[in-house]
Structure formats: structure tokens, C-alpha cells
PLY file of the C-alpha trace (Angstrom):
ply
format ascii 1.0
element vertex 103
property float x
property float y
property float z
element edge 102
property int vertex1
property int vertex2
end_header
-13.67 -211.11 87.02
-11.57 -212.13 83.75
-8.90 -214.33 83.60
-6.25 -215.07 80.66
-5.62 -219.19 81.28
-4.49 -222.54 79.01
-7.39 -224.14 77.91
-6.33 -228.27 77.48
-6.79 -229.66 73.66
-5.14 -232.53 71.82
-4.78 -236.07 72.94
-3.47 -238.15 75.50
0.54 -237.65 76.44
0.26 -235.07 73.04
-0.92 -231.90 74.74
-1.41 -228.50 73.37
-3.02 -225.40 74.99
-5.20 -222.61 74.08
-4.76 -218.95 75.60
-8.26 -217.86 76.18
-9.91 -215.37 78.13
-12.51 -216.59 80.23
-14.64 -215.93 82.82
-12.75 -217.15 86.70
-16.14 -218.98 87.57
-15.78 -221.83 84.26
-14.37 -224.51 84.34
-10.58 -225.48 82.61
-11.56 -226.60 79.72
-15.07 -224.54 80.00
-16.57 -221.47 77.94
-14.72 -218.62 76.59
-14.78 -214.97 76.10
-12.38 -215.13 73.07
-9.11 -217.38 72.09
-6.21 -214.84 71.90
-3.64 -218.01 71.30
-1.77 -221.34 71.21
0.99 -223.31 72.76
2.11 -226.35 72.28
5.09 -227.40 74.43
6.00 -230.31 71.93
7.17 -227.83 69.14
11.43 -228.38 68.98
11.25 -224.16 67.80
10.71 -222.06 70.60
9.57 -219.56 68.82
6.54 -221.29 67.76
5.51 -222.69 70.68
3.36 -220.10 71.38
1.41 -218.18 68.65
-0.40 -215.18 70.53
-2.90 -212.57 68.97
-0.59 -209.82 71.08
-3.32 -206.81 70.23
-5.80 -208.36 71.44
-3.66 -209.70 74.78
-3.09 -206.31 75.40
-6.49 -205.25 75.00
-7.59 -207.52 77.49
-4.80 -206.93 80.12
-5.52 -203.05 79.46
-9.38 -204.17 80.47
-8.58 -205.71 83.74
-8.22 -209.58 82.61
-6.00 -211.14 85.39
-3.25 -213.60 83.81
-3.04 -217.25 85.75
1.01 -217.63 86.44
1.27 -219.90 83.63
-0.14 -217.88 81.33
1.86 -214.82 82.42
4.93 -216.24 82.28
3.75 -217.05 78.29
3.25 -213.41 77.69
6.32 -212.35 79.24
8.14 -214.78 76.65
6.27 -213.33 73.63
7.06 -209.70 74.69
4.18 -208.50 76.62
4.74 -205.68 79.51
2.29 -207.04 82.12
0.55 -204.37 84.80
2.06 -204.50 87.92
-0.08 -207.02 90.64
-2.18 -204.47 92.80
-1.92 -205.94 96.58
-4.55 -205.46 98.89
-3.84 -204.43 102.30
-3.55 -207.00 104.75
-6.20 -206.17 108.12
-3.69 -205.30 110.80
-4.06 -207.74 113.09
-5.36 -207.15 117.05
-2.41 -206.53 119.77
-2.78 -209.54 122.35
-3.78 -208.64 125.57
-0.94 -208.66 128.08
-0.46 -211.85 130.12
-1.74 -210.68 134.41
1.74 -211.55 135.66
0.73 -214.26 138.91
1.34 -212.89 142.20
0 1
1 2
2 3
3 4
4 5
5 6
6 7
7 8
8 9
9 10
10 11
11 12
12 13
13 14
14 15
15 16
16 17
17 18
18 19
19 20
20 21
21 22
22 23
23 24
24 25
25 26
26 27
27 28
28 29
29 30
30 31
31 32
32 33
33 34
34 35
35 36
36 37
37 38
38 39
39 40
40 41
41 42
42 43
43 44
44 45
45 46
46 47
47 48
48 49
49 50
50 51
51 52
52 53
53 54
54 55
55 56
56 57
57 58
58 59
59 60
60 61
61 62
62 63
63 64
64 65
65 66
66 67
67 68
68 69
69 70
70 71
71 72
72 73
73 74
74 75
75 76
76 77
77 78
78 79
79 80
80 81
81 82
82 83
83 84
84 85
85 86
86 87
87 88
88 89
89 90
90 91
91 92
92 93
93 94
94 95
95 96
96 97
97 98
98 99
99 100
100 101
101 102
């Protein structure tokens, strides 16, 4: 599965993040398929905190990449419409056997 998530960069106490497309089995700061943007929480202007290649983000979402919770909130702030999550059907629980009445 392909995921869109944040990759931590920068130095201690002054982090910024790259918004990356990665294989879900990779580490947080491991190998990426593509870097599609950056997020710098220390920048005072809201419009410059998130820099994103919108066309590439929409492409990866279109082919089935699942964003992490944080990446999804950043994508929403930029104005990208996220696909609805596909919920897995829960298996029906087996009915418990009725307790025998004590006679």
C-alpha cells in the first residue's frame, strides 16, 4: 500500500517536514517514492507553512494512496478534496448459546 505521510527533517528543536509518498512498509524517515511538498510549522505566515505540488498530490490520491492523519489535515488546509475512506465490513459476531435454566 502506498501512503502519503510526513518525513521529519531539520535539526533538534527546529524541525520541518517533507510531505512524501512512501511504501507503507518503509520507516518514517526511510526511502520515498516521491516528495510532493514541505510543511514548516515555525513559519509565521499560514499560507507559507505548507508548500505542495497539488497536481501530484491529486494524482497519488487518485491511484489509491492513503494519507496519514496529519497529512490528510494538511491536504485539507491546502484545499484538496480527499476521497471517502472505504470501510471494511465487520464480521458478524456469533450469537451466544442461551444459558441453560437451572432446574
